[in-house]
C-alpha positions as CSV (number, residue, x, y, z in Angstrom):
1,M,109.3,144.0,212.1
2,N,109.4,141.8,215.2
3,M,106.5,140.9,217.5
4,L,106.9,143.9,219.9
5,D,107.1,146.3,216.9
6,Q,103.8,144.9,215.6
7,I,102.1,145.1,219.0
8,I,103.3,148.7,219.5
9,Q,102.2,149.8,216.0
10,E,98.8,148.2,216.2
11,A,98.1,149.3,219.8
12,S,99.0,152.8,218.7
13,T,96.5,152.7,215.8
14,S,92.9,153.4,217.0
15,S,91.4,151.9,213.8
16,I,92.8,148.4,214.5
17,P,90.5,146.4,216.8
18,V,91.8,145.7,220.2
19,A,91.1,142.0,219.7
20,D,93.8,141.9,217.0
21,V,96.3,143.5,219.4
22,L,95.4,141.0,222.1
23,R,95.9,138.0,219.8
24,K,99.5,139.2,219.2
25,M,99.9,139.8,222.9
26,L,98.8,136.2,223.5
27,V,101.6,134.9,221.2
28,M,104.1,137.1,222.9
29,S,103.0,136.0,226.3
30,Y,103.4,132.4,225.5
31,R,106.8,133.0,224.1
32,I,108.0,134.8,227.2
33,K,106.4,132.1,229.3
34,S,104.3,134.5,231.4
35,Q,101.3,132.6,232.7
36,E,100.0,135.9,234.3
37,T,99.8,137.7,231.0
38,V,98.5,134.6,229.1
39,T,95.6,134.4,231.6
40,W,94.9,138.2,231.4
41,V,94.9,138.2,227.6
42,K,92.7,135.1,227.4
43,H,90.1,136.6,229.7
44,E,90.1,139.8,227.8
45,L,89.5,137.9,224.6
46,D,87.0,135.4,226.0
47,G,85.4,137.3,228.8
48,Y,85.6,137.0,232.6
49,P,83.6,134.6,234.8
50,R,80.5,136.2,236.3
51,D,81.5,135.2,239.8
52,E,84.3,135.8,242.2
53,S,86.6,133.0,241.0
54,V,88.7,135.4,239.0
55,R,89.5,139.0,240.0
56,L,88.5,141.6,237.5
57,P,90.9,144.3,236.3
58,T,90.3,147.6,238.1
59,Y,89.3,149.3,234.8
60,R,86.4,146.8,234.3
61,G,84.5,148.0,237.4
62,P,82.3,147.5,239.1
63,F,80.8,150.9,238.0
64,T,78.2,152.9,239.8
65,L,75.1,152.9,237.7
66,P,72.3,155.4,237.5
67,V,68.9,153.7,238.1
68,H,65.5,154.8,236.9
69,G,62.3,153.2,238.1
70,T,58.7,153.0,236.8
71,Y,55.8,153.2,239.3
72,S,52.2,152.3,238.9
73,G,49.3,153.4,241.0
74,Y,45.5,153.7,241.1
75,Y,43.5,154.2,238.0
76,G,46.4,153.3,235.7
77,N,48.6,156.2,236.8
78,S,52.3,155.8,236.3
79,R,55.4,157.8,236.6
80,T,59.2,157.4,236.4
81,G,62.0,158.7,238.5
82,P,65.6,158.1,239.7
83,L,66.2,155.6,242.5
84,G,69.0,156.3,245.0
85,R,71.1,154.2,247.4
86,H,70.0,156.1,250.5
87,G,68.4,153.6,252.9
88,V,69.4,150.5,250.9
89,P,71.2,147.8,253.0
90,E,74.8,147.4,252.0
91,K,74.4,143.8,250.8
92,Y,72.0,144.9,248.1
93,I,74.0,147.8,246.7
94,S,76.1,145.8,244.2
95,A,73.0,143.9,242.8
96,M,71.0,147.1,242.4
97,F,73.4,150.0,241.7
98,E,76.7,148.6,240.5
99,G,77.8,146.5,237.5
100,P,81.1,145.2,236.2
101,L,81.9,144.7,232.5
102,T,82.9,141.0,232.1
103,E,82.2,140.7,228.4
104,P,84.8,139.7,225.8
105,I,86.6,142.6,224.1
106,M,84.7,142.1,220.8
107,E,81.4,142.5,222.7
108,L,82.6,145.6,224.4
109,E,83.6,147.1,221.0
110,A,80.1,146.3,219.7
111,L,78.5,147.9,222.7
112,A,80.6,151.0,222.3
113,A,79.7,151.3,218.7
114,G,75.9,150.9,219.4
115,E,73.3,153.6,219.7
116,N,72.0,152.7,223.2
117,D,73.7,152.6,226.5
118,P,73.9,149.1,228.0
119,G,72.4,148.1,231.3
120,F,70.2,145.6,233.1
121,Q,66.7,145.3,234.5
122,W,66.2,144.7,238.2
123,S,64.8,141.2,238.9
124,P,61.3,140.8,240.3
125,V,62.9,139.8,243.6
126,L,64.7,143.2,243.8
127,I,61.5,145.0,242.8
128,G,59.6,143.3,245.5
129,Q,62.3,144.1,248.1
130,W,62.3,147.8,247.1
131,N,58.5,147.9,247.7
132,V,59.0,146.3,251.1
133,W,61.5,149.0,252.0
134,E,59.1,151.7,250.8
135,D,56.4,150.3,253.2
136,E,59.0,150.3,256.0
137,G,60.0,153.9,255.3
138,R,63.6,152.9,254.4
139,V,63.5,154.5,250.9
140,P,61.6,157.3,249.4
141,R,58.3,156.5,247.8
142,F,55.5,157.9,245.6
143,E,52.4,157.9,247.7
144,G,49.8,155.3,246.5
145,M,52.2,153.8,244.0
146,N,54.4,150.8,243.8
147,L,57.6,150.2,241.8
148,I,57.0,147.8,238.9
149,S,60.3,148.0,237.0
150,A,63.8,149.5,237.3
151,H,66.6,149.8,234.8
152,A,70.3,150.4,235.6
153,T,72.3,152.1,232.8
154,L,76.0,152.1,232.0
155,P,77.0,155.0,229.8
156,R,78.8,154.0,226.7
157,S,81.6,156.4,227.6
158,K,82.5,153.9,230.4
159,V,82.7,151.0,227.9
160,K,84.9,153.1,225.6
161,G,87.1,153.8,228.6
162,V,87.5,150.1,229.4
163,I,88.5,149.4,225.7
164,D,91.1,152.3,225.9
165,S,92.5,150.9,229.1
166,I,93.0,147.5,227.6
167,R,94.7,149.0,224.5
168,N,96.9,151.3,226.7
169,N,98.0,148.5,229.0
170,A,99.0,146.4,226.0
171,L,100.9,149.3,224.5
172,T,102.7,150.2,227.7
173,F,103.7,146.6,228.4
174,A,105.2,146.2,224.9
175,L,107.0,149.5,225.2
176,E,108.5,148.6,228.6
177,L,109.7,145.2,227.3
178,Q,111.1,146.7,224.2
179,S,113.1,149.3,226.1
180,S,115.3,146.6,227.7
181,Y,114.4,143.4,225.9
182,P,113.7,144.1,222.3
183,Q,113.8,140.4,221.4
184,A,111.0,139.5,223.9
185,G,108.3,137.8,222.1
186,E,110.5,136.2,219.5
187,T,111.2,132.5,219.2
188,D,114.0,131.7,221.7
189,G,113.9,135.2,223.1
190,P,114.1,136.2,226.8
191,T,111.5,134.8,229.2
192,V,110.2,135.5,232.7
193,Q,113.1,133.3,233.9
194,D,115.1,136.5,233.4
195,A,114.4,138.6,236.5
196,G,114.1,141.8,234.4
197,V,111.4,140.4,232.2
198,Q,109.6,139.2,235.3
199,R,109.8,142.7,236.8
200,V,108.1,144.2,233.7
201,V,105.4,141.5,233.9
202,S,104.8,142.2,237.6
203,V,104.5,145.9,237.1
204,M,102.1,145.3,234.2
205,I,99.9,143.0,236.3
206,T,99.9,145.5,239.1
207,N,98.7,148.2,236.7
208,V,95.9,146.0,235.5
209,F,94.6,144.6,238.8
210,G,95.8,147.1,241.4
211,T,96.8,145.9,244.8
212,G,95.4,142.8,246.4
213,N,96.3,139.3,247.5
214,N,96.1,137.7,244.0
215,V,98.1,140.2,242.0
216,A,101.6,141.6,242.1
217,I,102.1,144.4,244.5
218,G,105.0,145.9,246.4
219,D,106.2,149.0,248.1
220,G,109.3,151.2,247.8
221,N,111.2,149.1,250.4
222,T,110.7,145.7,248.6
223,M,111.4,147.2,245.2
224,N,114.8,148.5,246.3
225,L,116.1,145.3,247.9
226,T,119.5,144.2,246.5
227,V,122.1,141.5,247.4
228,Q,125.8,141.4,246.8
229,P,127.2,138.2,245.2
230,G,127.8,135.5,247.9
231,D,126.1,137.6,250.6
232,L,124.1,134.9,252.3
233,E,123.1,137.0,255.3
234,G,121.9,139.8,253.0
235,L,119.9,137.3,251.0
236,L,118.2,135.9,254.1
237,D,117.4,139.3,255.4
238,A,115.8,140.3,252.0
239,A,113.9,137.0,251.9
240,A,112.5,137.7,255.3
241,K,111.4,141.2,254.2
242,L,109.6,139.6,251.2
243,G,107.6,137.4,253.6
244,L,109.4,134.0,253.4
245,D,109.1,132.1,256.6
246,E,112.0,130.2,258.2
247,K,111.3,127.0,256.4
248,A,111.1,128.8,253.0
249,R,114.3,130.7,253.7
250,D,116.1,127.4,254.5
251,E,114.9,126.0,251.2
252,L,116.1,129.1,249.4
253,V,119.5,128.7,251.0
254,E,119.7,125.1,249.9
255,T,118.7,126.1,246.4
256,V,121.5,128.7,245.9
257,T,124.3,127.1,248.0
258,G,124.0,123.4,247.3
259,D,126.5,121.2,245.4
260,A,124.9,121.8,242.0
261,G,126.7,123.8,239.3
262,P,125.8,127.4,238.5
263,E,123.3,126.6,235.7
264,E,121.6,124.0,237.8
265,K,121.3,126.4,240.7
266,R,119.7,129.0,238.4
267,S,117.3,126.4,237.2
268,R,116.4,125.4,240.7
269,L,116.0,129.1,241.7
270,A,113.6,129.6,238.8
271,A,111.6,126.5,239.9
272,F,111.5,127.8,243.5
273,G,110.3,131.2,242.3
274,E,107.6,129.6,240.3
275,R,106.4,127.7,243.4
276,V,106.2,131.0,245.2
277,K,104.2,132.6,242.4
278,Q,101.8,129.7,242.3
279,G,101.2,129.8,246.1
280,G,103.3,126.6,246.8
281,V,105.4,128.6,249.3
282,S,103.6,130.3,252.2
283,L,104.2,134.1,252.5
284,T,103.6,136.3,255.5
285,G,103.0,140.1,255.5
286,N,101.4,142.2,252.7
287,I,103.7,141.4,249.8
288,T,101.9,139.1,247.3
289,A,103.1,136.0,245.4
290,N,103.9,137.6,242.1
291,I,106.1,140.4,243.3
292,A,107.8,138.1,245.9
293,A,108.6,135.5,243.2
294,A,110.0,138.2,240.9
295,K,112.2,139.7,243.7
296,I,113.4,136.3,244.9
297,L,114.5,135.4,241.4
298,E,116.2,138.7,241.1
299,L,117.9,138.5,244.5
300,G,119.0,134.9,244.0
301,T,120.5,135.8,240.6
302,Q,122.4,138.6,242.3
303,F,123.6,136.2,245.0
304,L,124.9,133.8,242.3
305,G,126.8,136.6,240.6
306,G,124.3,137.7,237.8
């Protein structure tokens, strides 16, 4: 049983922890030399930063959270009730009513198996701000009472959904690779330098992160671009559609038409594609680095005759 078979079998078995599946995914990602999936798997295993330095997968939120507050008034009176977004300034919405799941997969599985729904308490600063809005008439209030605490809750069903999404993405990725590259993940197997493997990686990253400037995206036009062997005009036209500016197109031409032999040209093409993926080559338009790099590698390979 090879690496892909193991991942498919374990990802299909609900009793096997997703962390075990991800560790095999990590091995496979290193072997296919896919930095994108290595980074994704590491973050799923270790957790995501609680800031904007790394984009979260779409399935990790942020989620809209129900919030319940506790009020206190004269003579020790108290009551609880739901708090809504109406009247709350937009810049406070995420801190009060939304929450992402950034925890490592093992913590998510522990939360899903627990008896209580996870959540968080509003900070004293947010409590004080809410009471100011009540005094200003921005938000509803209980007459003669002030908010003293508020708790945002995330239903465990959401946590279970995140876990299932991670498992399903791992399974789908392994199945897609296996359909065309059954030796992917084996020692000396195919890597992302093969345009087909890179396409599978790009689609997987798109499924995980959605569309955006830092992940692979594309549209029907870019995905259907093809170049005939030796068709330099067609290659340049396709490169322009992918967002390469004139300087980058000239560099691509030099890469695939220089005096080097066929293998050296392919090596240089792979290096050029890696620079595009890492942001070393400027792109214009809405096509992002990952998909542009994959398509450039594919088109350059077609130009060179496969």
